[in-house]
TORDREN-483916 format. One line per field, with one value per atom (N, C-alpha, C): residue number from 1; atom name; x, y negated, z. Coordinates in pm, whole numbers. Each point is the difference from the previous one (the first is absolute). Layout:
BEGIN
resi <- c(NUM; ...)
name <- c(CA; ...)
c1 <- c(X; ...)
c2 <- c(Y; ...)
c3 <- c(Z; ...)
END
This chain:
BEGIN
resi <- c(1; 1; 1; 2; 2; 2; 3; 3; 3; 4; 4; 4; 5; 5; 5; 6; 6; 6; 7; 7; 7; 8; 8; 8; 9; 9; 9; 10; 10; 10; 11; 11; 11; 12; 12; 12; 13; 13; 13; 14; 14; 14; 15; 15; 15; 16; 16; 16; 17; 17; 17; 18; 18; 18; 19; 19; 19; 20; 20; 20; 21; 21; 21; 22; 22; 22; 23; 23; 23; 24; 24; 24; 25; 25; 25; 26; 26; 26; 27; 27; 27; 28; 28; 28; 29; 29; 29; 30; 30; 30; 31; 31; 31; 32; 32; 32; 33; 33; 33; 34; 34; 34; 35; 35; 35; 36; 36; 36; 37; 37; 37; 38; 38; 38; 39; 39; 39; 40; 40; 40; 41; 41; 41; 42; 42; 42; 43; 43; 43; 44; 44; 44; 45; 45; 45; 46; 46; 46; 47; 47; 47; 48; 48; 48; 49; 49; 49; 50; 50; 50; 51; 51; 51; 52; 52; 52; 53; 53; 53; 54; 54; 54; 55; 55; 55; 56; 56; 56; 57; 57; 57; 58; 58; 58; 59; 59; 59; 60; 60; 60; 61; 61; 61; 62; 62; 62; 63; 63; 63; 64; 64; 64; 65; 65; 65; 66; 66; 66; 67; 67; 67; 68; 68; 68; 69; 69; 69; 70; 70; 70; 71; 71; 71; 72; 72; 72; 73; 73; 73; 74; 74; 74; 75; 75; 75; 76; 76; 76; 77; 77; 77; 78; 78; 78; 79; 79; 79; 80; 80; 80; 81; 81; 81; 82; 82; 82; 83; 83; 83; 84; 84; 84; 85; 85; 85; 86; 86; 86; 87; 87; 87; 88; 88; 88; 89; 89; 89; 90; 90; 90; 91; 91; 91; 92; 92; 92; 93; 93; 93; 94; 94; 94; 95; 95; 95; 96; 96; 96; 97; 97; 97; 98; 98; 98; 99; 99; 99; 100; 100; 100; 101; 101; 101; 102; 102; 102; 103; 103; 103; 104; 104; 104; 105; 105; 105; 106; 106; 106; 107; 107; 107; 108; 108; 108; 109; 109; 109; 110; 110; 110; 111; 111; 111; 112; 112; 112; 113; 113; 113; 114; 114; 114; 115; 115; 115; 116; 116; 116; 117; 117; 117; 118; 118; 118; 119; 119; 119; 120; 120; 120; 121; 121; 121; 122; 122; 122; 123; 123; 123; 124; 124; 124; 125; 125; 125; 126; 126; 126; 127; 127; 127; 128; 128; 128; 129; 129; 129; 130; 130; 130; 131; 131; 131; 132; 132; 132; 133; 133; 133; 134; 134; 134; 135; 135; 135; 136; 136; 136; 137; 137; 137; 138; 138; 138; 139; 139; 139; 140; 140; 140; 141; 141; 141; 142; 142; 142; 143; 143; 143; 144; 144; 144; 145; 145; 145; 146; 146; 146; 147; 147; 147; 148; 148; 148; 149; 149; 149; 150; 150; 150; 151; 151; 151; 152; 152; 152; 153; 153; 153; 154; 154; 154; 155; 155; 155; 156; 156; 156; 157; 157; 157; 158; 158; 158; 159; 159; 159; 160; 160; 160; 161; 161; 161; 162; 162; 162; 163; 163; 163; 164; 164; 164; 165; 165; 165; 166; 166; 166; 167; 167; 167; 168; 168; 168; 169; 169; 169; 170; 170; 170; 171; 171; 171; 172; 172; 172; 173; 173; 173; 174; 174; 174; 175; 175; 175; 176; 176; 176; 177; 177; 177; 178; 178; 178; 179; 179; 179; 180; 180; 180; 181; 181; 181; 182; 182; 182; 183; 183; 183; 184; 184; 184; 185; 185; 185; 186; 186; 186; 187; 187; 187; 188; 188; 188; 189; 189; 189; 190; 190; 190; 191; 191; 191; 192; 192; 192; 193; 193; 193; 194; 194; 194; 195; 195; 195; 196; 196; 196; 197; 197; 197; 198; 198; 198; 199; 199; 199; 200; 200; 200; 201; 201; 201; 202; 202; 202; 203; 203; 203; 204; 204; 204; 205; 205; 205; 206; 206; 206; 207; 207; 207; 208; 208; 208; 209; 209; 209; 210; 210; 210; 211; 211; 211; 212; 212; 212; 213; 213; 213; 214; 214; 214; 215; 215; 215; 216; 216; 216; 217; 217; 217; 218; 218; 218; 219; 219; 219; 220; 220; 220; 221; 221; 221; 222; 222; 222; 223; 223; 223; 224; 224; 224; 225; 225; 225; 226; 226; 226; 227; 227; 227; 228; 228; 228; 229; 229; 229; 230; 230; 230; 231; 231; 231; 232; 232; 232; 233; 233; 233; 234; 234; 234; 235; 235; 235; 236; 236; 236; 237; 237; 237; 238; 238; 238; 239; 239; 239; 240; 240; 240; 241; 241; 241; 242; 242; 242; 243; 243; 243; 244; 244; 244; 245; 245; 245; 246; 246; 246; 247; 247; 247; 248; 248; 248; 249; 249; 249; 250; 250; 250; 251; 251; 251; 252; 252; 252; 253; 253; 253; 254; 254; 254; 255; 255; 255; 256; 256; 256; 257; 257; 257; 258; 258; 258; 259; 259; 259; 260; 260; 260; 261; 261; 261; 262; 262; 262; 263; 263; 263; 264; 264; 264; 265; 265; 265; 266; 266; 266; 267; 267; 267; 268; 268; 268; 269; 269; 269; 270; 270; 270; 271; 271; 271; 272; 272; 272; 273; 273; 273; 274; 274; 274; 275; 275; 275; 276; 276; 276; 277; 277; 277; 278; 278; 278; 279; 279; 279; 280; 280; 280; 281; 281; 281; 282; 282; 282; 283; 283; 283; 284; 284; 284; 285; 285; 285; 286; 286; 286; 287; 287; 287; 288; 288; 288; 289; 289; 289; 290; 290; 290; 291; 291; 291; 292; 292; 292; 293; 293; 293; 294; 294; 294; 295; 295; 295; 296; 296; 296; 297; 297; 297; 298; 298; 298; 299; 299; 299; 300; 300; 300; 301; 301; 301; 302; 302; 302; 303; 303; 303; 304; 304; 304; 305; 305; 305; 306; 306; 306; 307; 307; 307; 308; 308; 308; 309; 309; 309; 310; 310; 310; 311; 311; 311; 312; 312; 312; 313; 313; 313; 314; 314; 314; 315; 315; 315; 316; 316; 316; 317; 317; 317; 318; 318; 318; 319; 319; 319; 320; 320; 320)
name <- c(N; CA; C; N; CA; C; N; CA; C; N; CA; C; N; CA; C; N; CA; C; N; CA; C; N; CA; C; N; CA; C; N; CA; C; N; CA; C; N; CA; C; N; CA; C; N; CA; C; N; CA; C; N; CA; C; N; CA; C; N; CA; C; N; CA; C; N; CA; C; N; CA; C; N; CA; C; N; CA; C; N; CA; C; N; CA; C; N; CA; C; N; CA; C; N; CA; C; N; CA; C; N; CA; C; N; CA; C; N; CA; C; N; CA; C; N; CA; C; N; CA; C; N; CA; C; N; CA; C; N; CA; C; N; CA; C; N; CA; C; N; CA; C; N; CA; C; N; CA; C; N; CA; C; N; CA; C; N; CA; C; N; CA; C; N; CA; C; N; CA; C; N; CA; C; N; CA; C; N; CA; C; N; CA; C; N; CA; C; N; CA; C; N; CA; C; N; CA; C; N; CA; C; N; CA; C; N; CA; C; N; CA; C; N; CA; C; N; CA; C; N; CA; C; N; CA; C; N; CA; C; N; CA; C; N; CA; C; N; CA; C; N; CA; C; N; CA; C; N; CA; C; N; CA; C; N; CA; C; N; CA; C; N; CA; C; N; CA; C; N; CA; C; N; CA; C; N; CA; C; N; CA; C; N; CA; C; N; CA; C; N; CA; C; N; CA; C; N; CA; C; N; CA; C; N; CA; C; N; CA; C; N; CA; C; N; CA; C; N; CA; C; N; CA; C; N; CA; C; N; CA; C; N; CA; C; N; CA; C; N; CA; C; N; CA; C; N; CA; C; N; CA; C; N; CA; C; N; CA; C; N; CA; C; N; CA; C; N; CA; C; N; CA; C; N; CA; C; N; CA; C; N; CA; C; N; CA; C; N; CA; C; N; CA; C; N; CA; C; N; CA; C; N; CA; C; N; CA; C; N; CA; C; N; CA; C; N; CA; C; N; CA; C; N; CA; C; N; CA; C; N; CA; C; N; CA; C; N; CA; C; N; CA; C; N; CA; C; N; CA; C; N; CA; C; N; CA; C; N; CA; C; N; CA; C; N; CA; C; N; CA; C; N; CA; C; N; CA; C; N; CA; C; N; CA; C; N; CA; C; N; CA; C; N; CA; C; N; CA; C; N; CA; C; N; CA; C; N; CA; C; N; CA; C; N; CA; C; N; CA; C; N; CA; C; N; CA; C; N; CA; C; N; CA; C; N; CA; C; N; CA; C; N; CA; C; N; CA; C; N; CA; C; N; CA; C; N; CA; C; N; CA; C; N; CA; C; N; CA; C; N; CA; C; N; CA; C; N; CA; C; N; CA; C; N; CA; C; N; CA; C; N; CA; C; N; CA; C; N; CA; C; N; CA; C; N; CA; C; N; CA; C; N; CA; C; N; CA; C; N; CA; C; N; CA; C; N; CA; C; N; CA; C; N; CA; C; N; CA; C; N; CA; C; N; CA; C; N; CA; C; N; CA; C; N; CA; C; N; CA; C; N; CA; C; N; CA; C; N; CA; C; N; CA; C; N; CA; C; N; CA; C; N; CA; C; N; CA; C; N; CA; C; N; CA; C; N; CA; C; N; CA; C; N; CA; C; N; CA; C; N; CA; C; N; CA; C; N; CA; C; N; CA; C; N; CA; C; N; CA; C; N; CA; C; N; CA; C; N; CA; C; N; CA; C; N; CA; C; N; CA; C; N; CA; C; N; CA; C; N; CA; C; N; CA; C; N; CA; C; N; CA; C; N; CA; C; N; CA; C; N; CA; C; N; CA; C; N; CA; C; N; CA; C; N; CA; C; N; CA; C; N; CA; C; N; CA; C; N; CA; C; N; CA; C; N; CA; C; N; CA; C; N; CA; C; N; CA; C; N; CA; C; N; CA; C; N; CA; C; N; CA; C; N; CA; C; N; CA; C; N; CA; C; N; CA; C; N; CA; C; N; CA; C; N; CA; C; N; CA; C; N; CA; C; N; CA; C; N; CA; C; N; CA; C; N; CA; C; N; CA; C; N; CA; C; N; CA; C; N; CA; C; N; CA; C; N; CA; C; N; CA; C; N; CA; C; N; CA; C; N; CA; C; N; CA; C; N; CA; C; N; CA; C; N; CA; C; N; CA; C; N; CA; C; N; CA; C; N; CA; C; N; CA; C; N; CA; C; N; CA; C; N; CA; C; N; CA; C; N; CA; C; N; CA; C; N; CA; C; N; CA; C; N; CA; C; N; CA; C; N; CA; C; N; CA; C; N; CA; C; N; CA; C; N; CA; C; N; CA; C; N; CA; C; N; CA; C; N; CA; C; N; CA; C; N; CA; C; N; CA; C; N; CA; C; N; CA; C; N; CA; C; N; CA; C; N; CA; C; N; CA; C; N; CA; C; N; CA; C; N; CA; C; N; CA; C; N; CA; C; N; CA; C; N; CA; C; N; CA; C; N; CA; C; N; CA; C; N; CA; C; N; CA; C; N; CA; C; N; CA; C; N; CA; C; N; CA; C; N; CA; C; N; CA; C; N; CA; C)
c1 <- c(15429; -107; -126; -112; -128; -27; -42; -30; -144; -19; -129; -18; -124; -29; -46; 29; -46; 84; -51; 83; 71; 15; 83; 61; 85; 81; -74; -51; -74; 99; 129; 101; 29; -55; 36; 138; 82; 135; 88; -48; 71; 37; 106; 38; -60; 5; -48; 61; 129; 71; -43; -28; -41; -146; -83; -135; -1; 89; 5; 48; 52; 50; -101; -117; -105; -60; -10; -54; -136; -71; -126; 40; -88; 18; -28; 20; -27; -148; -26; -147; -69; -116; -65; -55; -11; -42; -144; -8; -133; -29; 87; -23; -59; 68; -42; -130; -10; -128; -116; 20; -108; -49; 89; -41; -58; 52; -56; -136; -23; -133; -102; 46; -87; -37; 92; -30; -94; 14; -88; -141; -13; -131; -80; 76; -64; -42; 88; -24; -102; -19; -93; -143; -15; -141; -87; -132; -85; 4; 9; 17; -132; 4; -120; 24; -58; 12; -117; -31; -91; 32; -21; 30; -113; 29; -91; -48; 95; -32; 114; -13; 100; 24; 124; 41; 42; -26; 37; 155; 46; 145; 46; 113; 57; 66; 15; 55; -112; -35; -121; 11; 121; 12; 7; -9; -8; -144; -28; -120; 49; -52; 43; -121; 35; -99; 32; -101; 8; -56; 85; -35; 7; -101; 0; 31; 109; 53; -6; -21; -1; 126; 84; 111; -32; 99; -20; -44; 32; -43; -129; -70; -120; 7; 123; 18; -21; -81; -27; 89; 39; 75; -29; 39; -23; 116; -23; 104; -52; 95; -32; 90; -78; 79; -27; 109; -10; 40; -90; 18; 9; 122; 10; -61; -18; -63; 77; 133; 81; 106; -42; 82; 122; 121; 117; 40; -82; 30; -66; 63; -65; 111; -36; 89; -78; 62; -60; 87; -73; 67; -23; 108; -7; -7; -90; -18; 94; 21; 86; -99; 62; -78; -61; 8; -69; -154; -45; -143; -84; 42; -68; -119; -105; -122; -37; 80; -20; 21; -96; 23; 125; 65; 122; -49; 92; -9; 91; -27; 91; 138; 97; 142; 69; 82; 76; -81; -126; -89; -41; 18; -43; -126; -81; -112; 57; -42; 56; -95; 50; -76; 53; -83; 39; -89; 48; -73; 11; -105; -2; -3; 114; 0; -77; -29; -93; 28; -94; 8; 48; 48; 57; -89; 5; -64; -145; -46; -131; -45; 97; -32; -2; -14; -10; -125; 11; -107; 8; -97; -11; 98; 46; 84; 154; 40; 146; 28; 95; 35; 64; -50; 62; 125; 16; 124; 127; 101; 118; 55; 27; 67; -82; -123; -88; -19; -15; -17; 116; 122; 120; 24; -64; 17; -126; -104; -127; 22; -53; 14; 130; 91; 141; 27; -109; 15; 50; -30; 40; 13; 82; 24; -126; -91; -126; -98; 6; -90; 63; 129; 74; -55; -22; -61; 75; 134; 68; -35; -23; -50; -117; -103; -115; 20; 88; 31; 69; 90; 56; -97; -88; -112; -86; -22; -84; 60; 130; 69; -5; 16; -7; -145; -92; -148; -36; 49; -28; 50; 124; 58; -85; -46; -92; -119; -60; -124; 26; 112; 27; 21; 69; 24; -133; -99; -121; -82; 5; -74; 70; 131; 71; 113; -28; 97; 124; -20; 110; 113; -20; 109; 105; -40; 85; 137; -3; 118; 115; -37; 88; -37; 26; -44; 113; -8; 110; -51; 94; -32; 85; -70; 73; -46; 95; -35; 109; -33; 99; -38; 95; -17; -66; -124; -68; -18; -31; -17; 121; 123; 123; 19; -23; 2; -94; -123; -97; 44; 64; 45; 107; 89; 110; -57; -111; -58; -93; -53; -101; 56; 104; 44; 70; 76; 78; -93; -118; -88; -104; 4; -104; 64; -28; 66; -75; -104; -79; 73; 94; 63; 124; 28; 111; 112; -31; 93; -54; 88; -44; 84; -59; 68; -29; 105; -3; 75; -71; 66; -2; 104; 12; -86; 34; -92; 6; -118; -21; 18; -17; -8; 131; 112; 128; 45; 128; 60; -29; -4; -22; 113; 101; 97; -68; -111; -70; -47; -22; -49; 100; 129; 103; -11; -83; 0; -137; 2; -125; -33; -131; -61; -129; -70; -132; -111; 38; -90; -67; -76; -68; 98; 119; 104; 28; -13; 24; -99; -128; -93; 33; 56; 52; 119; 92; 119; -40; -84; -40; -83; -77; -79; 100; 103; 95; 78; 29; 68; -73; -136; -91; -44; 11; -56; 110; 112; 109; -44; -101; -47; -61; -42; -59; 103; 126; 101; -15; -55; -14; -107; -93; -102; 58; 61; 48; 105; 72; 99; -55; -136; -66; -38; 10; -39; 119; 118; 127; 17; -9; 6; 143; 102; 134; 21; -66; 7; -72; -123; -78; 71; 75; 56; 102; 62; 100; -55; -134; -74; -53; 19; -48; 81; -82; 56; -48; -32; -44; 79; 12; 72; -65; 72; -48; 94; -60; 84; -34; 106; -27; 79; -60; 59; -5; 93; 9; 52; -22; 53; 104; 94; 108; -52; -96; -60; -152; -60; -142; -60; -70; -58; -115; -61; -116; 20; 92; 36; 149; 49; 137; 78; 104; 79; 67; 28; 58; -101; -121; -107; -12; 6; -17; 111; 121; 117; 0; -54; -6; -85; -97; -89; 75; 55; 69; 113; 78; 118; -35; -127; -30; -53; -38; -43; 120; -22; 116; 52; 127; 68; -50; -17; -41; -138; -80; -134; -21; 117; -13; 52; -69; 50; -11; 113; 6; 33; -94; 24; -7; 100; 1; -50; -96; -55; 74; 13; 58; -98; -131; -105; -121; -69; -130; -98; -126; -100; 41; 70; 60; 10; 31; 17; 104; -29; 89; 123; 117; 117; 20; 88; 27; 45; 75; 34; -122; -83; -119; -87; -4; -75; 61; 132; 65; -38; 4; -40; -144; -92; -135; -14; 78; 2; 50; 94; 51; -110; -73; -112; -101; -43; -95; 40; 124; 60; 5; 38; 2; -139; -104; -135; -49; 25; -42; 60; 124; 67; -64; -28; -57; -148; -75; -138; -18; 98; -18; 43; 58; 44; -111; -115; -117; -25; -13; -25; 103; 128; 111; -8; -24; -2; -118; -116; -114; 26; 62; 28; 94; 89; 95; -74)
c2 <- c(-6761; 75; -78; 62; -58; -13; -120; -13; 47; 64; 54; 21; 30; 20; 143; 90; 140; 64; 96; 65; 124; 2; 104; -54; 79; -52; 33; -99; 25; 30; -4; 45; 150; 70; 136; 20; -108; 14; 41; -20; 43; -120; 18; -101; 53; -90; 31; 130; 11; 111; 132; -13; 120; 40; -101; 28; 66; -38; 47; 144; 56; 143; 93; -48; 81; 91; 125; 101; 50; 71; 62; 131; 47; 121; 119; 116; 122; 2; 52; 6; 124; -19; 112; 95; 127; 99; -34; -2; -14; -150; -92; -143; -42; 37; -43; 67; 119; 76; -68; -32; -67; -124; -88; -125; 17; 99; 24; 58; 86; 62; -110; -99; -113; -75; -28; -79; 68; 127; 85; -4; 13; -10; -131; -105; -133; -7; 44; -17; 103; 112; 114; -27; -69; -11; -89; 18; -83; -150; -83; -143; -58; -54; -46; -145; -95; -138; -81; -114; -95; -141; -93; -131; -67; -43; -52; -139; -84; -134; -71; -117; -84; -100; -34; -90; -129; -110; -133; -3; -65; -2; -142; -29; -133; -35; 98; -17; 22; -105; -7; 107; 33; 95; 141; 23; 140; 41; 130; 57; 105; -7; 89; 91; 128; 104; 65; 21; 75; 142; 103; 128; 93; 89; 95; 140; 60; 118; 118; 116; 129; 80; 42; 84; 146; 84; 148; 58; -63; 54; -58; -80; -52; -136; -48; -131; -114; -98; -113; -124; -71; -125; -105; -126; -108; -34; -31; -50; -134; -101; -119; 0; -34; -7; -141; -70; -133; 15; -43; 18; -135; -28; -135; 12; -116; 3; 76; -28; 72; 85; 123; 82; 59; -2; 58; 128; 61; 129; 10; 82; 19; -4; -45; -8; 53; 103; 53; -62; -68; -53; 80; 41; 75; -101; 18; -94; 21; -100; 15; 34; 16; 30; -129; -111; -116; 6; 123; 18; -95; -43; -106; 67; -85; 42; -104; -107; -101; 49; -20; 40; -74; 74; -70; -81; -81; -55; 81; -11; 83; -60; 86; -42; 30; -94; 12; 32; -41; 26; 149; 71; 143; 17; 103; 38; 52; -52; 28; 76; 117; 94; -5; -31; -9; 89; 113; 96; -26; -20; 10; 148; 52; 148; 36; 118; 53; -52; -52; -55; -137; -67; -133; -102; -125; -105; 23; -18; 21; 150; 91; 139; 55; -92; 43; 89; 99; 97; 49; 77; 40; 113; 71; 117; -21; -117; -24; -138; 3; -134; -93; -131; -104; -72; 14; -59; 76; -73; 66; 107; -28; 90; 134; -4; 122; 63; -82; 49; 87; -43; 60; 136; 31; 133; 84; -52; 72; 128; 110; 129; 60; -45; 40; 148; 73; 133; 97; -35; 82; -89; 56; -78; -4; 88; -4; -104; -30; -90; -143; -14; -128; -105; -126; -104; -38; 10; -41; 85; 120; 86; -63; -37; -67; -132; -76; -132; -2; 96; 10; 50; 96; 46; -122; -90; -117; -86; -20; -80; 72; 131; 67; -11; 20; -2; -147; -98; -141; -32; 60; -13; 65; 121; 67; -70; -60; -79; -115; -79; -118; 44; 109; 43; 48; 53; 40; -120; -108; -121; -73; 1; -89; 90; 90; 95; -74; -119; -73; -18; 10; -29; 116; 116; 113; -13; -80; -22; -83; -67; -93; -12; 115; 4; -2; -80; -23; 4; 17; 9; -111; -58; -107; 13; 17; 11; -40; -63; -40; 55; 33; 56; 135; 10; 125; 36; -103; 15; 49; -44; 50; 148; 47; 130; 91; -47; 72; 16; -100; 14; 109; 2; 104; 136; 25; 128; 33; -94; 28; 3; -85; -17; 125; 83; 105; 110; 4; 117; -50; -133; -58; -62; 62; -52; -106; -52; -116; -131; -22; -123; -23; -123; -38; -57; -63; -51; -14; -27; -17; -102; -84; -91; 33; 25; 42; -99; -76; -95; 42; -16; 40; 118; 117; 118; 69; 37; 90; 149; 82; 143; 59; -56; 49; 110; 38; 114; -9; 116; -2; -71; -44; -81; -129; -43; -113; 13; 123; 24; -23; -30; -35; -145; -77; -143; -55; -86; -67; -105; -28; -103; -38; -96; -48; 37; 85; 36; 141; 39; 129; 118; -11; 98; 25; -104; 12; 94; 4; 95; 138; 22; 139; 33; -94; 31; 47; -75; 31; 135; 22; 129; 119; -12; 103; 29; -106; 20; 93; -13; 76; 134; -3; 124; 22; 60; 16; 95; 84; 91; -73; -131; -75; -24; 10; -22; 107; 117; 98; -40; -86; -52; -120; -100; -115; 19; 103; 35; 12; 36; 9; -134; -99; -138; -96; 54; -78; -64; -130; -70; 2; 30; 9; 138; 102; 123; -3; -69; -7; -82; -104; -109; 62; 113; 59; 61; 14; 49; -99; -127; -112; 10; -16; 6; -117; -112; -124; -121; -100; -122; -53; -11; -41; -106; -112; -105; 20; 10; 17; -110; -57; -117; 27; 77; 18; -122; -9; -117; 43; -87; 28; -17; -94; -33; 9; 80; 16; 50; -86; 48; 95; 2; 90; 139; 1; 128; 8; 110; 19; 2; -93; 6; 135; 79; 126; 85; -6; 79; -64; -134; -68; 52; -15; 35; 154; 82; 135; 28; -81; 11; -57; -120; -72; 89; 60; 73; 131; 51; 134; -19; -117; -19; 19; 92; 21; -133; -9; -124; -44; 92; -29; -60; 6; -57; -112; -30; -99; -136; -106; -131; -37; -28; -32; -149; -62; -141; 10; -47; 6; -127; 10; -118; -18; -123; -23; 29; -24; 22; 64; 74; 53; -23; -26; -31; -113; -95; -112; -123; -111; -122; 22; -43; 15; -90; 53; -83; -60; -83; -48; 102; 95; 121; 79; 17; 82; -64; -131; -77; 31; 6; 35; 144; 90; 135; 5; -75; 0; -39; -97; -36; 105; 75; 111; 111; 16; 103; -38; -125; -51; 23; -37; 18; 147; 91; 140; 52; -39; 41; -54; -117; -64; 78; 37; 76; 140; 66; 134; -6; -94; -13; -42; -70; -43; 113; 101; 108; 66; 10; 55; -82; -138; -88; 0; 6; 7; 123; 120; 125; 1; -49; -7; -82; -109; -94; 67; 74; 66; 120)
c3 <- c(3288; 80; 16; 0; 14; 149; 41; 142; 28; 105; 29; 150; 45; 143; 26; -88; 26; 95; 82; 105; -61; -127; -75; -117; -71; -109; -129; -66; -133; -114; 27; -96; 14; 102; 31; 25; 34; 35; -113; -126; -119; -91; -73; -101; -138; -97; -131; -53; 12; -60; 80; 129; 79; -47; -17; -48; -140; -80; -137; -8; 112; 7; 60; 48; 51; -107; 31; -103; 51; -90; 40; 75; 87; 68; -98; 50; -78; -37; -117; -40; 65; 61; 63; -105; 31; -92; -55; -134; -63; -19; 28; -4; -137; -98; -148; -30; 28; -28; 79; 121; 79; -76; -42; -62; -136; -76; -136; 13; 97; 22; 46; 78; 37; -119; -83; -121; -93; -14; -82; 55; 136; 62; -35; 10; -29; -147; -91; -142; -53; 74; -49; 51; 106; 59; -86; 14; -79; 34; -103; 27; 59; 117; 72; 57; -77; 51; -59; 58; -54; 29; -87; 16; 92; 114; 98; -47; -35; -40; -57; -61; -39; 106; 30; 112; -59; 72; -46; -12; -107; -24; 7; 67; -3; -132; -76; -140; -100; -72; -83; -114; -39; -109; 51; 125; 47; 44; -30; 45; 112; 115; 109; 29; 9; 34; 132; 81; 120; -32; 14; -40; 121; 15; 103; -58; 52; -61; 101; -51; 84; -46; 91; -26; 0; -26; -14; 131; 109; 138; 47; -79; 37; 74; 28; 57; -96; 44; -84; 42; -97; 21; -102; 24; -90; -82; -130; -86; -63; 2; -79; -131; -101; -131; -66; -18; -67; -148; -86; -141; -63; -57; -73; -142; -59; -125; -109; -7; -94; 80; 35; 80; -84; 64; -71; 62; 78; 65; 138; 82; 130; 114; 115; 113; 124; 54; 135; 112; 93; 121; 120; 68; 119; 118; 87; 112; 111; 84; 126; 119; 114; 120; 59; -66; 39; -4; -57; -9; -81; -114; -81; -59; -20; -78; -102; -22; -98; -140; -87; -139; -63; -87; -65; -125; -40; -133; -93; -130; -87; 11; -27; 8; -134; -50; -112; -127; 2; -119; -9; 112; 4; 78; -45; 87; 125; 120; 133; 85; 45; 83; 142; 90; 143; 83; 38; 80; 146; 74; 149; 33; 32; 31; 120; 8; 104; 140; 65; 140; 11; -105; 9; -77; 43; -75; -22; -131; -29; 4; 23; 6; 147; 91; 140; 20; 83; 19; 153; 32; 143; 38; -103; 22; 2; -52; -8; 68; 92; 69; -104; 14; -88; 58; 132; 54; -51; -49; -60; 92; 128; 93; 10; -15; 7; -130; -109; -135; -37; 14; -40; 61; 105; 67; -17; -64; -12; -80; 61; -70; -5; 80; -2; 35; 44; 42; -109; -126; -108; -131; -92; -123; -81; 15; -74; 50; 133; 58; 23; -16; 33; -93; 58; -75; -119; -11; -121; -119; 26; -115; -63; 73; -56; -54; 60; -41; -141; -21; -129; -102; 42; -89; -44; 94; -28; -115; 8; -99; -134; -4; -134; -55; 88; -45; -45; 70; -35; -147; -21; -130; -109; 35; -96; -32; 107; -23; -88; 25; -79; -148; -24; -138; -66; 82; -60; -43; 86; -30; -109; -9; -95; -62; -91; -56; -59; -49; -64; 94; 130; 100; -2; -50; 8; -78; -107; -74; 66; 107; 64; 147; 70; 143; 95; 107; 92; 142; 100; 142; 66; 98; 83; 151; 82; 144; 95; 108; 109; 131; 81; 134; -7; 57; -20; -150; -78; -142; -69; 48; -50; 29; 125; 31; -72; -16; -80; -143; -51; -139; -16; 92; 1; -1; 84; 11; -117; -64; -111; -141; -24; -141; -53; 77; -65; -62; 37; -45; -98; -32; -86; -121; -118; -127; -64; 70; -73; 9; 96; 27; -78; -43; -82; 83; 125; 85; 135; 106; 137; 70; 85; 86; 146; 75; 135; 88; 75; 87; 146; 73; 143; 30; -61; 6; 136; 45; 118; -28; 102; -8; -47; 26; -33; 85; -3; 71; 146; 65; 146; 78; -55; 64; 46; -51; 42; 146; 43; 135; 104; -40; 92; 44; -69; 23; 33; 101; 43; -100; -12; -87; 58; -70; 37; -95; -97; -107; 25; -97; 16; 16; -51; 21; 147; 82; 140; 71; -51; 46; -37; -117; -27; 80; 22; 79; 141; 61; 137; -2; -99; -10; -9; -85; -19; 127; 74; 133; 89; 5; 82; -71; -129; -69; -112; 27; -100; -110; 22; -106; -109; 22; -109; -118; 35; -113; -108; 34; -96; -108; 51; -101; -67; 73; -57; -108; 7; -103; -141; -8; -126; -48; 80; -36; 9; -32; 7; -140; -4; -128; -62; 87; -55; -71; 45; -68; -132; 0; -121; -104; 44; -87; -99; 40; -82; -132; 3; -119; -96; 32; -86; -135; -109; -137; -85; 61; -73; 59; -78; 62; 127; 101; 134; 60; 42; 71; 148; 82; 143; 73; 94; 76; 148; 48; 156; 67; 127; 76; 99; 30; 96; 144; 14; 124; -8; 85; -4; 139; 68; 125; -11; -118; -19; -56; -97; -73; 13; 69; 20; -127; -6; -125; -32; 99; -28; -90; 37; -73; -152; -7; -131; -93; 58; -87; -33; 79; -38; -114; -12; -130; -118; 13; -107; -54; 100; -44; -72; 23; -59; -143; -41; -136; -99; -92; -101; -57; -4; -51; -137; -88; -131; -18; 106; -1; 99; 71; 107; -29; 40; 12; 145; 65; 145; 34; 58; 56; 148; 68; 151; 63; 79; 72; 132; 50; 129; 109; -27; 100; -55; 78; -40; 116; -30; 100; 94; -56; 78; -99; 59; -85; -105; -124; -108; 15; -35; 0; -144; -19; -132; -93; 36; -78; -32; 96; -22; -116; -4; -103; -136; -9; -132; -37; 97; -17; -58; 65; -46; -146; -44; -141; -92; 44; -72; -8; 112; -6; -102; -1; -92; -150; -22; -135; -48; 96; -33; -38; 83; -30; -127; -37; -121; -122; 18; -109; -13; 110; -16; -52; 53; -44; -140; -52; -147; -98; 46; -94; -77; 57; -70; -112; 16; -111; -105; 40; -99; -78; 73; -75; -100; 46; -91; -122; 22; -112; -98; 52; -91; -86)
END
């Protein structure tokens, strides 16, 4: 057992076997149509972006671009794209709620796209709160206005921009996200056939069972909001990553944690358990959003090996 000072149980009172039995809730009416329509909106609107500048790179062989992008609903956000000298494909990174705005370096020899989704990091603006507890409930009055609809749209549009700038990335395109980025991946990948694989670590936005457990993350703001406004569940059910995950049809590695004070393990495992077995690689972490254990370090090595194998497939296939 992990020693901690939290006034609640970051294990959610469940064993690994119990967590592995958590299933997704019933799918709300029109769930799949809602997400497919959102994807079509992003892909059909006129492409509107401009490269603001090149940013200094700590890696001499990378060129980093800061790009301003406008989405289908008129909202602008910032995307950083790191281009290595000899790109082997593309990697879209989903950010966490740590609100980062630091440009990435390229990863695994891939052109790396890092979107600061609307309201966060370099995309802060006057109309959207940047604090996680307020951002995560912004626009929650309806599924059309809820912030996660726009956040996922920003990830799709950022990918579109990267592929417009560097079309060669399309042959070997992958997604990588942890925490909020893991939840976003589960919500966006099922409807987007551009990606070859996805990596989802300690994913957020899982089944509403997560609202049964206290935490210190952005999910706690949702939990408290739902307690006072139970009607919000009717909206949040359309943004349930565990419901979306069952539609994934590409290789995905998911790494939920047994102990996590920020993202309820029950929610994480609801997402992991919903990914079809034939597409899923599951590595279970002892901790999430906490100091790594020795076992977690081993899992991290497995994660890196899995990613390297997936990302090299484009090169192997092209060579054949």
